[in-house]
ZADO-1210 file (C-alpha; in nm, 4 decimals, padded with zeros to 6 digits):
<atoms>
<atom x="14.9649" y="07.4801" z="06.2219" code="MET" pos="1"/>
<atom x="14.7023" y="07.4643" z="05.9366" code="ASN" pos="2"/>
<atom x="14.3868" y="07.3458" z="06.0690" code="PHE" pos="3"/>
<atom x="14.3249" y="07.1010" z="05.7706" code="LEU" pos="4"/>
<atom x="14.6889" y="06.9571" z="05.8439" code="THR" pos="5"/>
<atom x="14.6059" y="06.8831" z="06.1990" code="CYS" pos="6"/>
<atom x="14.2489" y="06.7529" z="06.1011" code="ALA" pos="7"/>
<atom x="14.4061" y="06.5140" z="05.8683" code="SER" pos="8"/>
<atom x="14.6206" y="06.3806" z="06.1196" code="ALA" pos="9"/>
<atom x="14.4051" y="06.3167" z="06.3673" code="LYS" pos="10"/>
<atom x="14.1438" y="06.1565" z="06.1777" code="ILE" pos="11"/>
<atom x="14.3780" y="05.9577" z="05.9758" code="LEU" pos="12"/>
<atom x="14.5386" y="05.8250" z="06.3079" code="ASN" pos="13"/>
<atom x="14.1815" y="05.7430" z="06.4437" code="ALA" pos="14"/>
<atom x="14.0976" y="05.5716" z="06.0905" code="THR" pos="15"/>
<atom x="14.4124" y="05.3839" z="06.0750" code="LEU" pos="16"/>
<atom x="14.3869" y="05.2606" z="06.4508" code="ARG" pos="17"/>
<atom x="14.0461" y="05.1226" z="06.3607" code="GLU" pos="18"/>
<atom x="14.1595" y="04.9838" z="06.0400" code="ILE" pos="19"/>
<atom x="14.4137" y="04.7587" z="06.2619" code="ASP" pos="20"/>
<atom x="14.1417" y="04.6653" z="06.4698" code="SER" pos="21"/>
<atom x="13.8973" y="04.5764" z="06.2272" code="ASN" pos="22"/>
<atom x="13.9896" y="04.4060" z="05.8801" code="ARG" pos="23"/>
<atom x="13.6493" y="04.5346" z="05.7263" code="SER" pos="24"/>
<atom x="13.8027" y="04.8557" z="05.6946" code="LEU" pos="25"/>
<atom x="14.0964" y="04.8018" z="05.4951" code="ASP" pos="26"/>
<atom x="14.1763" y="05.0735" z="05.2625" code="LEU" pos="27"/>
<atom x="14.4531" y="05.0215" z="04.9920" code="ASP" pos="28"/>
<atom x="14.7449" y="05.2520" z="04.9723" code="GLU" pos="29"/>
<atom x="14.6206" y="05.4986" z="04.6925" code="PRO" pos="30"/>
<atom x="14.2888" y="05.5268" z="04.8586" code="SER" pos="31"/>
<atom x="14.4439" y="05.6370" z="05.1998" code="THR" pos="32"/>
<atom x="14.6699" y="05.8937" z="04.9989" code="TYR" pos="33"/>
<atom x="14.3816" y="06.0130" z="04.8336" code="MET" pos="34"/>
<atom x="14.1634" y="06.0534" z="05.1533" code="LEU" pos="35"/>
<atom x="14.4467" y="06.2340" z="05.2907" code="GLN" pos="36"/>
<atom x="14.4804" y="06.4642" z="05.0137" code="GLU" pos="37"/>
<atom x="14.1237" y="06.5253" z="05.0019" code="TRP" pos="38"/>
<atom x="14.1172" y="06.6494" z="05.3762" code="ILE" pos="39"/>
<atom x="14.4188" y="06.8396" z="05.3510" code="ILE" pos="40"/>
<atom x="14.2862" y="07.0001" z="05.0176" code="SER" pos="41"/>
<atom x="13.9172" y="06.9774" z="05.0056" code="PRO" pos="42"/>
<atom x="13.7549" y="07.0251" z="04.6681" code="PRO" pos="43"/>
<atom x="13.6251" y="07.3980" z="04.7513" code="TYR" pos="44"/>
<atom x="13.4739" y="07.4304" z="04.4118" code="THR" pos="45"/>
<atom x="13.2288" y="07.1304" z="04.4905" code="ASP" pos="46"/>
<atom x="13.1895" y="07.2664" z="04.8381" code="MET" pos="47"/>
<atom x="13.0720" y="07.5970" z="04.7262" code="LYS" pos="48"/>
<atom x="12.8038" y="07.4523" z="04.5238" code="MET" pos="49"/>
<atom x="12.6509" y="07.3535" z="04.8995" code="PHE" pos="50"/>
<atom x="12.6319" y="07.7290" z="04.9710" code="LEU" pos="51"/>
<atom x="12.3481" y="07.7386" z="04.7000" code="ILE" pos="52"/>
<atom x="12.0679" y="07.5682" z="04.9291" code="PRO" pos="53"/>
<atom x="12.1361" y="07.8051" z="05.2302" code="PRO" pos="54"/>
<atom x="12.1502" y="08.1151" z="05.0937" code="ILE" pos="55"/>
<atom x="11.8347" y="08.0273" z="04.8758" code="VAL" pos="56"/>
<atom x="11.6539" y="07.9196" z="05.1788" code="CYS" pos="57"/>
<atom x="11.7634" y="08.2342" z="05.3522" code="LEU" pos="58"/>
<atom x="11.6241" y="08.4579" z="05.0722" code="VAL" pos="59"/>
<atom x="11.3089" y="08.2869" z="05.0431" code="ALA" pos="60"/>
<atom x="11.2606" y="08.3416" z="05.4272" code="ALA" pos="61"/>
<atom x="11.3459" y="08.6789" z="05.4196" code="ILE" pos="62"/>
<atom x="11.0915" y="08.7445" z="05.1803" code="LEU" pos="63"/>
<atom x="10.8028" y="08.6435" z="05.3862" code="VAL" pos="64"/>
<atom x="10.9057" y="08.5812" z="05.7556" code="ILE" pos="65"/>
<atom x="10.9522" y="08.9612" z="05.8453" code="PRO" pos="66"/>
<atom x="10.6172" y="09.0515" z="05.6932" code="SER" pos="67"/>
<atom x="10.4436" y="08.7755" z="05.8982" code="ILE" pos="68"/>
<atom x="10.6216" y="08.8755" z="06.2189" code="LEU" pos="69"/>
<atom x="10.5328" y="09.2481" z="06.1376" code="PHE" pos="70"/>
<atom x="10.1466" y="09.1329" z="06.1117" code="VAL" pos="71"/>
<atom x="10.1737" y="08.9263" z="06.4164" code="ILE" pos="72"/>
<atom x="10.3208" y="09.1746" z="06.6552" code="PHE" pos="73"/>
<atom x="10.1880" y="09.4865" z="06.4749" code="SER" pos="74"/>
<atom x="09.7959" y="09.3678" z="06.5277" code="SER" pos="75"/>
<atom x="09.6702" y="09.3715" z="06.8886" code="PHE" pos="76"/>
<atom x="09.4147" y="09.1179" z="06.8143" code="SER" pos="77"/>
<atom x="09.6501" y="08.8751" z="06.6616" code="ILE" pos="78"/>
<atom x="09.8998" y="08.8735" z="06.9090" code="ARG" pos="79"/>
<atom x="09.6818" y="08.7976" z="07.1793" code="GLN" pos="80"/>
<atom x="09.5982" y="08.4595" z="07.0373" code="GLU" pos="81"/>
<atom x="09.8481" y="08.1645" z="07.1535" code="THR" pos="82"/>
<atom x="09.8805" y="08.0041" z="06.8062" code="ARG" pos="83"/>
<atom x="09.9984" y="08.3441" z="06.6535" code="TYR" pos="84"/>
<atom x="10.2509" y="08.3812" z="06.9202" code="LEU" pos="85"/>
<atom x="10.3984" y="08.0378" z="06.8954" code="LEU" pos="86"/>
<atom x="10.4217" y="08.0873" z="06.5306" code="LEU" pos="87"/>
<atom x="10.5888" y="08.4177" z="06.5426" code="GLY" pos="88"/>
<atom x="10.8466" y="08.2590" z="06.7840" code="ASN" pos="89"/>
<atom x="10.8799" y="07.9848" z="06.5536" code="ALA" pos="90"/>
<atom x="10.9719" y="08.2040" z="06.2719" code="LEU" pos="91"/>
<atom x="11.1836" y="08.4049" z="06.4494" code="LEU" pos="92"/>
<atom x="11.3902" y="08.1199" z="06.5458" code="CYS" pos="93"/>
<atom x="11.4042" y="07.9754" z="06.1881" code="ASP" pos="94"/>
<atom x="11.5229" y="08.3096" z="06.0395" code="LEU" pos="95"/>
<atom x="11.7803" y="08.3381" z="06.3034" code="MET" pos="96"/>
<atom x="11.9048" y="08.0043" z="06.2363" code="TYR" pos="97"/>
<atom x="11.9263" y="08.0510" z="05.8663" code="LEU" pos="98"/>
<atom x="12.1388" y="08.3982" z="05.9096" code="ILE" pos="99"/>
<atom x="12.3578" y="08.2052" z="06.1330" code="PHE" pos="100"/>
<atom x="12.4175" y="07.8992" z="05.9695" code="TYR" pos="101"/>
<atom x="12.4464" y="08.0833" z="05.6120" code="THR" pos="102"/>
<atom x="12.7050" y="08.3049" z="05.7720" code="LEU" pos="103"/>
<atom x="12.9069" y="07.9990" z="05.9224" code="SER" pos="104"/>
<atom x="12.8649" y="07.8375" z="05.5671" code="ALA" pos="105"/>
<atom x="12.9990" y="08.1356" z="05.3749" code="VAL" pos="106"/>
<atom x="13.2827" y="08.1950" z="05.5953" code="LEU" pos="107"/>
<atom x="13.3644" y="07.8194" z="05.5598" code="ASN" pos="108"/>
<atom x="13.3216" y="07.8154" z="05.2129" code="GLY" pos="109"/>
<atom x="13.5546" y="08.1233" z="05.1675" code="MET" pos="110"/>
<atom x="13.8185" y="07.9207" z="05.3850" code="ASN" pos="111"/>
<atom x="13.8024" y="08.2154" z="05.6490" code="LEU" pos="112"/>
<atom x="13.9013" y="08.1097" z="06.0156" code="THR" pos="113"/>
<atom x="13.6817" y="08.2836" z="06.3007" code="LEU" pos="114"/>
<atom x="13.8567" y="08.3330" z="06.6404" code="PRO" pos="115"/>
<atom x="13.7941" y="08.0703" z="06.8940" code="LYS" pos="116"/>
<atom x="13.5494" y="08.2459" z="07.1117" code="TYR" pos="117"/>
<atom x="13.3496" y="08.3918" z="06.8038" code="ALA" pos="118"/>
<atom x="13.3284" y="08.0384" z="06.6707" code="CYS" pos="119"/>
<atom x="13.1993" y="07.9217" z="07.0127" code="VAL" pos="120"/>
<atom x="12.9332" y="08.1898" z="07.0255" code="LEU" pos="121"/>
<atom x="12.8113" y="08.1145" z="06.6531" code="LEU" pos="122"/>
<atom x="12.8079" y="07.7598" z="06.7201" code="LEU" pos="123"/>
<atom x="12.6088" y="07.8211" z="07.0419" code="PHE" pos="124"/>
<atom x="12.3703" y="08.0665" z="06.8712" code="LEU" pos="125"/>
<atom x="12.3097" y="07.7792" z="06.6113" code="LEU" pos="126"/>
<atom x="12.2065" y="07.5202" z="06.8717" code="ALA" pos="127"/>
<atom x="11.9972" y="07.7824" z="07.0559" code="VAL" pos="128"/>
<atom x="11.7879" y="07.8800" z="06.7590" code="THR" pos="129"/>
<atom x="11.7744" y="07.5215" z="06.6380" code="TYR" pos="130"/>
<atom x="11.6467" y="07.3880" z="06.9826" code="CYS" pos="131"/>
<atom x="11.4288" y="07.6913" z="07.0024" code="GLY" pos="132"/>
<atom x="11.2686" y="07.6396" z="06.6792" code="GLY" pos="133"/>
<atom x="11.2187" y="07.2521" z="06.7449" code="LEU" pos="134"/>
<atom x="11.0618" y="07.3308" z="07.1213" code="LEU" pos="135"/>
<atom x="10.8270" y="07.5928" z="06.9600" code="THR" pos="136"/>
<atom x="10.7110" y="07.3426" z="06.7044" code="ALA" pos="137"/>
<atom x="10.6266" y="07.0887" z="06.9844" code="ALA" pos="138"/>
<atom x="10.4465" y="07.3793" z="07.1602" code="ALA" pos="139"/>
<atom x="10.2466" y="07.4635" z="06.8706" code="MET" pos="140"/>
<atom x="10.1260" y="07.0877" z="06.8463" code="VAL" pos="141"/>
<atom x="10.0616" y="07.0926" z="07.2030" code="LEU" pos="142"/>
<atom x="09.8531" y="07.4057" z="07.1625" code="ASP" pos="143"/>
<atom x="09.6556" y="07.2423" z="06.8766" code="ILE" pos="144"/>
<atom x="09.6097" y="06.9337" z="07.1103" code="PHE" pos="145"/>
<atom x="09.4609" y="07.1232" z="07.3821" code="LEU" pos="146"/>
<atom x="09.2365" y="07.3357" z="07.1548" code="ALA" pos="147"/>
<atom x="09.0795" y="07.0616" z="06.9996" code="ILE" pos="148"/>
<atom x="09.0537" y="06.7896" z="07.2802" code="LEU" pos="149"/>
<atom x="08.9664" y="07.0565" z="07.5644" code="PHE" pos="150"/>
<atom x="08.7738" y="07.3462" z="07.3662" code="PRO" pos="151"/>
<atom x="08.5819" y="07.4764" z="07.6675" code="LEU" pos="152"/>
<atom x="08.8870" y="07.5047" z="07.8912" code="ARG" pos="153"/>
<atom x="09.1349" y="07.5973" z="07.6453" code="TYR" pos="154"/>
<atom x="09.1315" y="07.9634" z="07.6998" code="VAL" pos="155"/>
<atom x="09.1713" y="07.9000" z="08.0629" code="ALA" pos="156"/>
<atom x="09.4465" y="07.6570" z="08.0264" code="ILE" pos="157"/>
<atom x="09.6711" y="07.8564" z="07.7796" code="LEU" pos="158"/>
<atom x="09.5671" y="08.2186" z="07.7807" code="PRO" pos="159"/>
<atom x="09.8144" y="08.4737" z="07.5959" code="SER" pos="160"/>
<atom x="09.9870" y="08.5593" z="07.9253" code="SER" pos="161"/>
<atom x="10.0809" y="08.2061" z="07.9891" code="ARG" pos="162"/>
<atom x="10.1901" y="08.1642" z="07.6408" code="THR" pos="163"/>
<atom x="10.4548" y="08.4492" z="07.6778" code="LYS" pos="164"/>
<atom x="10.5886" y="08.2852" z="07.9815" code="LYS" pos="165"/>
<atom x="10.5960" y="07.9722" z="07.7694" code="LEU" pos="166"/>
<atom x="10.8034" y="08.1268" z="07.4975" code="ILE" pos="167"/>
<atom x="11.0405" y="08.2540" z="07.7734" code="VAL" pos="168"/>
<atom x="11.0789" y="07.9016" z="07.8971" code="LEU" pos="169"/>
<atom x="11.1563" y="07.7927" z="07.5406" code="ILE" pos="170"/>
<atom x="11.4214" y="08.0214" z="07.5087" code="TRP" pos="171"/>
<atom x="11.5910" y="07.9664" z="07.8408" code="VAL" pos="172"/>
<atom x="11.5569" y="07.5755" z="07.7783" code="SER" pos="173"/>
<atom x="11.7134" y="07.6231" z="07.4304" code="SER" pos="174"/>
<atom x="12.0131" y="07.8016" z="07.5820" code="GLY" pos="175"/>
<atom x="12.0546" y="07.5619" z="07.8994" code="VAL" pos="176"/>
<atom x="12.0868" y="07.2438" z="07.6884" code="PHE" pos="177"/>
<atom x="12.3575" y="07.3694" z="07.4701" code="PRO" pos="178"/>
<atom x="12.5382" y="07.5595" z="07.7520" code="GLY" pos="179"/>
<atom x="12.5426" y="07.2161" z="07.9705" code="ILE" pos="180"/>
<atom x="12.7071" y="07.0400" z="07.6906" code="ILE" pos="181"/>
<atom x="12.9610" y="07.2944" z="07.6193" code="TYR" pos="182"/>
<atom x="13.0596" y="07.3201" z="07.9915" code="LEU" pos="183"/>
<atom x="13.0884" y="06.9448" z="08.0167" code="VAL" pos="184"/>
<atom x="13.3206" y="06.9264" z="07.7041" code="LEU" pos="185"/>
<atom x="13.5206" y="07.2444" z="07.8195" code="MET" pos="186"/>
<atom x="13.5816" y="07.0372" z="08.1680" code="VAL" pos="187"/>
<atom x="13.6404" y="06.6832" z="08.0244" code="THR" pos="188"/>
<atom x="13.8612" y="06.7965" z="07.7246" code="GLN" pos="189"/>
<atom x="14.2317" y="06.7864" z="07.7666" code="LYS" pos="190"/>
<atom x="14.4354" y="07.0341" z="07.5741" code="PRO" pos="191"/>
<atom x="14.5251" y="06.8952" z="07.2232" code="ALA" pos="192"/>
<atom x="14.8958" y="06.9216" z="07.0833" code="LEU" pos="193"/>
<atom x="14.7252" y="07.0088" z="06.7328" code="CYS" pos="194"/>
<atom x="14.3728" y="07.1684" z="06.7958" code="PRO" pos="195"/>
<atom x="14.1304" y="07.1857" z="06.5253" code="MET" pos="196"/>
<atom x="14.0088" y="07.5330" z="06.4706" code="ASN" pos="197"/>
<atom x="13.6920" y="07.5177" z="06.2695" code="THR" pos="198"/>
<atom x="13.3385" y="07.6403" z="06.2598" code="CYS" pos="199"/>
<atom x="13.1975" y="07.3879" z="06.0012" code="SER" pos="200"/>
<atom x="12.9124" y="07.2219" z="06.1451" code="VAL" pos="201"/>
<atom x="12.9381" y="06.9219" z="05.8998" code="PRO" pos="202"/>
<atom x="13.3035" y="06.8739" z="05.9801" code="ILE" pos="203"/>
<atom x="13.2211" y="06.8961" z="06.3456" code="ILE" pos="204"/>
<atom x="12.9813" y="06.6103" z="06.3280" code="LEU" pos="205"/>
<atom x="13.2104" y="06.4108" z="06.1510" code="VAL" pos="206"/>
<atom x="13.5026" y="06.4580" z="06.4240" code="MET" pos="207"/>
<atom x="13.2491" y="06.3723" z="06.7130" code="THR" pos="208"/>
<atom x="13.2811" y="06.0272" z="06.5820" code="LEU" pos="209"/>
<atom x="13.6517" y="06.0401" z="06.6747" code="HIS" pos="210"/>
<atom x="13.5903" y="06.1966" z="06.9903" code="GLY" pos="211"/>
<atom x="13.6455" y="06.0433" z="07.3412" code="ASP" pos="212"/>
<atom x="13.3769" y="05.9098" z="07.5458" code="ASP" pos="213"/>
<atom x="13.2450" y="06.2658" z="07.6611" code="ALA" pos="214"/>
<atom x="13.1872" y="06.3703" z="07.3159" code="VAL" pos="215"/>
<atom x="13.0236" y="06.0668" z="07.1792" code="LYS" pos="216"/>
<atom x="12.8076" y="06.0861" z="07.4836" code="LEU" pos="217"/>
<atom x="12.6855" y="06.4438" z="07.4287" code="CYS" pos="218"/>
<atom x="12.6574" y="06.3714" z="07.0684" code="TYR" pos="219"/>
<atom x="12.4072" y="06.0749" z="07.1375" code="VAL" pos="220"/>
<atom x="12.2124" y="06.2598" z="07.4278" code="LEU" pos="221"/>
<atom x="12.1659" y="06.5390" z="07.1544" code="SER" pos="222"/>
<atom x="12.0187" y="06.3167" z="06.8974" code="VAL" pos="223"/>
<atom x="11.8173" y="06.1182" z="07.1451" code="THR" pos="224"/>
<atom x="11.6438" y="06.4516" z="07.2906" code="ALA" pos="225"/>
<atom x="11.5708" y="06.5693" z="06.9216" code="LEU" pos="226"/>
<atom x="11.4170" y="06.2213" z="06.8363" code="PHE" pos="227"/>
<atom x="11.2290" y="06.2381" z="07.1633" code="LEU" pos="228"/>
<atom x="11.0844" y="06.5916" z="07.0863" code="CYS" pos="229"/>
<atom x="10.9916" y="06.4733" z="06.7139" code="LEU" pos="230"/>
<atom x="10.8427" y="06.1460" z="06.8376" code="ALA" pos="231"/>
<atom x="10.6178" y="06.3826" z="07.0807" code="LEU" pos="232"/>
<atom x="10.5075" y="06.5850" z="06.8176" code="ILE" pos="233"/>
<atom x="10.4480" y="06.2867" z="06.5892" code="HIS" pos="234"/>
<atom x="10.2323" y="06.1076" z="06.8593" code="GLY" pos="235"/>
<atom x="10.0243" y="06.4424" z="06.9285" code="CYS" pos="236"/>
<atom x="09.9434" y="06.4189" z="06.5590" code="TYR" pos="237"/>
<atom x="09.8169" y="06.0835" z="06.5639" code="ILE" pos="238"/>
<atom x="09.6040" y="06.1071" z="06.8694" code="ILE" pos="239"/>
<atom x="09.4563" y="06.4014" z="06.7082" code="LEU" pos="240"/>
<atom x="09.3565" y="06.2180" z="06.4019" code="TYR" pos="241"/>
<atom x="09.2350" y="05.9468" z="06.6178" code="LEU" pos="242"/>
<atom x="09.0102" y="06.1726" z="06.8098" code="LYS" pos="243"/>
<atom x="08.8654" y="06.3678" z="06.5380" code="THR" pos="244"/>
<atom x="08.8475" y="06.0847" z="06.2609" code="ARG" pos="245"/>
<atom x="08.4446" y="06.0380" z="06.3488" code="GLN" pos="246"/>
<atom x="08.3823" y="06.4155" z="06.3152" code="SER" pos="247"/>
<atom x="08.3721" y="06.4153" z="05.9449" code="GLY" pos="248"/>
<atom x="08.6440" y="06.6605" z="05.8820" code="ILE" pos="249"/>
<atom x="08.8428" y="06.3941" z="05.7067" code="TRP" pos="250"/>
<atom x="08.5705" y="06.2890" z="05.4589" code="LYS" pos="251"/>
<atom x="08.7091" y="06.5213" z="05.1880" code="SER" pos="252"/>
<atom x="09.0763" y="06.4781" z="05.0624" code="VAL" pos="253"/>
<atom x="09.0857" y="06.8535" z="04.9828" code="PHE" pos="254"/>
<atom x="08.9424" y="06.9569" z="05.3109" code="SER" pos="255"/>
<atom x="09.0915" y="07.2397" z="05.5041" code="ARG" pos="256"/>
<atom x="09.1606" y="06.9876" z="05.7926" code="ALA" pos="257"/>
<atom x="09.2937" y="06.7308" z="05.5429" code="SER" pos="258"/>
<atom x="09.5531" y="06.9814" z="05.3857" code="VAL" pos="259"/>
<atom x="09.6350" y="07.1387" z="05.6816" code="THR" pos="260"/>
<atom x="09.7073" y="06.7952" z="05.8580" code="PHE" pos="261"/>
<atom x="09.9226" y="06.7125" z="05.5324" code="LEU" pos="262"/>
<atom x="10.0999" y="07.0461" z="05.5494" code="MET" pos="263"/>
<atom x="10.1856" y="06.9644" z="05.9362" code="HIS" pos="264"/>
<atom x="10.3202" y="06.6244" z="05.8485" code="HIS" pos="265"/>
<atom x="10.5064" y="06.7584" z="05.5667" code="THR" pos="266"/>
<atom x="10.7051" y="06.9944" z="05.7819" code="ILE" pos="267"/>
<atom x="10.7358" y="06.7328" z="06.0570" code="LEU" pos="268"/>
<atom x="10.9171" y="06.4913" z="05.7680" code="PHE" pos="269"/>
<atom x="11.1563" y="06.7505" z="05.6755" code="PHE" pos="270"/>
<atom x="11.2278" y="06.7883" z="06.0584" code="TYR" pos="271"/>
<atom x="11.2715" y="06.4214" z="06.0840" code="PHE" pos="272"/>
<atom x="11.4658" y="06.3580" z="05.7704" code="SER" pos="273"/>
<atom x="11.8127" y="06.5204" z="05.8742" code="PRO" pos="274"/>
<atom x="11.8317" y="06.3298" z="06.2063" code="LEU" pos="275"/>
<atom x="11.7401" y="06.0144" z="06.0557" code="LEU" pos="276"/>
<atom x="12.0022" y="06.0578" z="05.7676" code="ALA" pos="277"/>
<atom x="12.2374" y="06.1687" z="06.0414" code="LEU" pos="278"/>
<atom x="12.1728" y="05.8391" z="06.2546" code="VAL" pos="279"/>
<atom x="12.2082" y="05.6373" z="05.9610" code="VAL" pos="280"/>
<atom x="12.5245" y="05.7978" z="05.8207" code="GLU" pos="281"/>
<atom x="12.6708" y="05.7465" z="06.1747" code="THR" pos="282"/>
<atom x="12.5811" y="05.3817" z="06.1614" code="LEU" pos="283"/>
<atom x="12.7159" y="05.3360" z="05.8300" code="LEU" pos="284"/>
<atom x="13.0376" y="05.4948" z="05.9060" code="TYR" pos="285"/>
<atom x="13.1397" y="05.3573" z="06.2405" code="ILE" pos="286"/>
<atom x="13.0648" y="05.0011" z="06.0783" code="ASN" pos="287"/>
<atom x="13.2939" y="05.0976" z="05.7856" code="ALA" pos="288"/>
<atom x="13.0288" y="05.0780" z="05.5250" code="VAL" pos="289"/>
<atom x="13.1243" y="05.4212" z="05.3840" code="ILE" pos="290"/>
<atom x="13.4701" y="05.6102" z="05.3880" code="GLU" pos="291"/>
<atom x="13.5283" y="05.9351" z="05.5654" code="LEU" pos="292"/>
<atom x="13.5084" y="06.1463" z="05.2374" code="GLN" pos="293"/>
<atom x="13.1738" y="06.0135" z="05.1740" code="THR" pos="294"/>
<atom x="13.0638" y="06.0729" z="05.5455" code="GLY" pos="295"/>
<atom x="13.1654" y="06.4411" z="05.4940" code="ILE" pos="296"/>
<atom x="12.9770" y="06.4677" z="05.1851" code="TRP" pos="297"/>
<atom x="12.6802" y="06.3161" z="05.3697" code="ILE" pos="298"/>
<atom x="12.6626" y="06.5470" z="05.6483" code="SER" pos="299"/>
<atom x="12.7222" y="06.8666" z="05.4092" code="LEU" pos="300"/>
<atom x="12.4030" y="06.7333" z="05.2479" code="THR" pos="301"/>
<atom x="12.2260" y="06.7023" z="05.5837" code="ILE" pos="302"/>
<atom x="12.3440" y="07.0309" z="05.7006" code="CYS" pos="303"/>
<atom x="12.3264" y="07.2582" z="05.4021" code="ASN" pos="304"/>
<atom x="12.0051" y="07.0935" z="05.2291" code="VAL" pos="305"/>
<atom x="11.8110" y="06.8871" z="05.4841" code="LEU" pos="306"/>
<atom x="11.8272" y="07.0930" z="05.8162" code="MET" pos="307"/>
<atom x="11.7553" y="07.4537" z="05.6276" code="VAL" pos="308"/>
<atom x="11.4976" y="07.3380" z="05.3975" code="LEU" pos="309"/>
<atom x="11.2161" y="07.3135" z="05.6392" code="PRO" pos="310"/>
<atom x="11.2712" y="07.6439" z="05.7992" code="LYS" pos="311"/>
<atom x="11.2315" y="07.8020" z="05.4586" code="ALA" pos="312"/>
<atom x="10.9202" y="07.6154" z="05.3804" code="LEU" pos="313"/>
<atom x="10.7514" y="07.6721" z="05.7099" code="LEU" pos="314"/>
<atom x="10.6393" y="08.0320" z="05.6313" code="PRO" pos="315"/>
<atom x="10.4936" y="07.9308" z="05.3173" code="TYR" pos="316"/>
<atom x="10.3284" y="07.5795" z="05.3908" code="LEU" pos="317"/>
<atom x="10.2082" y="07.6883" z="05.7640" code="TYR" pos="318"/>
<atom x="10.2221" y="08.0253" z="05.8173" code="GLY" pos="319"/>
<atom x="10.0635" y="08.1818" z="05.5017" code="LEU" pos="320"/>
<atom x="09.7495" y="07.9456" z="05.5737" code="ARG" pos="321"/>
<atom x="09.6357" y="08.1324" z="05.8484" code="TYR" pos="322"/>
<atom x="09.3448" y="08.3480" z="05.7242" code="ARG" pos="323"/>
<atom x="09.4114" y="08.6326" z="05.9343" code="GLU" pos="324"/>
<atom x="09.7663" y="08.6499" z="05.8509" code="ILE" pos="325"/>
<atom x="09.7323" y="08.5971" z="05.4699" code="SER" pos="326"/>
<atom x="09.4178" y="08.8667" z="05.4706" code="SER" pos="327"/>
<atom x="09.6318" y="09.1055" z="05.6608" code="SER" pos="328"/>
<atom x="09.9443" y="09.0923" z="05.4032" code="LEU" pos="329"/>
<atom x="09.7008" y="09.1090" z="05.1162" code="LYS" pos="330"/>
<atom x="09.5611" y="09.4342" z="05.2725" code="PHE" pos="331"/>
<atom x="09.9194" y="09.5610" z="05.3352" code="ILE" pos="332"/>
<atom x="10.0509" y="09.4909" z="04.9852" code="PHE" pos="333"/>
<atom x="09.7245" y="09.6337" z="04.8178" code="ARG" pos="334"/>
<atom x="09.7489" y="09.9519" z="05.0108" code="MET" pos="335"/>
<atom x="10.1327" y="09.9762" z="04.9447" code="LYS" pos="336"/>
<atom x="10.0450" y="09.9360" z="04.5536" code="ARG" pos="337"/>
<atom x="09.7712" y="10.2105" z="04.5836" code="LEU" pos="338"/>
<atom x="10.0215" y="10.4359" z="04.7458" code="SER" pos="339"/>
<atom x="10.2753" y="10.3827" z="04.4725" code="LEU" pos="340"/>
<atom x="10.0401" y="10.4331" z="04.1932" code="VAL" pos="341"/>
<atom x="09.8288" y="10.7125" z="04.3107" code="SER" pos="342"/>
<atom x="09.8614" y="11.0307" z="04.1349" code="PRO" pos="343"/>
<atom x="10.0571" y="11.3041" z="04.3017" code="VAL" pos="344"/>
<atom x="09.8139" y="11.6230" z="04.3775" code="VAL" pos="345"/>
<atom x="09.9947" y="11.9443" z="04.2928" code="SER" pos="346"/>
<atom x="09.9172" y="12.2269" z="04.5132" code="PRO" pos="347"/>
</atoms>
């Protein structure tokens, strides 16, 4: 049976059950038919417009992230520093996430259905790379926190050898949490008469609101864990500002410390905004303030715009601000340009 038909039946049944139990969700008959028609035959032309942001972000990331990673891992002195190792890991996670998500978005935009286990693997890799990027961002804030508050013991606390172990721990932790959620759902879920075969992350986010208690619990735990991680990052930045505001580095609005602090909070805002929008959309939907169609469009905006934008901005707003990296990139491009324009000497 076609997925969209199955999805429409399941979602409409859940919606109509809630309509019966809550009069604030009353829909007239034309609206119900319009909603059913939209789910069965979604506006693919409009949905393909949502392919533009992830593709543009992927291209923007590919233009600079591989070069930064090459500079970090090809230079012995640079890769011995904790901040550059963490930056390289964050950029690697973001690039992988953009590749996997763009692949998923393109396949769904073309109405192509992946096999079940290929879909599970793709969703698992998306979760791992997203969690890896977020945990690495938290580790980067912790690195700055230790470097500023404990400058004399910083090298002993977090040497490069310990940083490499921390990166391994980040990848393991990023795989354990999604793995546990998948195992819980696999054990608790009963075989459905009409299973939904989709790899669309926005649709899956909407479907979780119609799931059973186990699905909703995993959804709440995931969002809560992400919020706690981002709250920890924000708290560390506030402590750093309070500890260093008397040092005089914040007197000038255009000082390097002020601009760097602004860049960090800009990236932090872009990481926070999709989660905040997701929570607001969930609350509006379960309280019947918005309809299912509006919820799907909001989920598409969150996943295809808000979640991919910070991963494309990170190398430009953060990575290129390091003098060692920017100078190394300028040197490489200058040498490449000289090699291209240098005359060929005939024998």
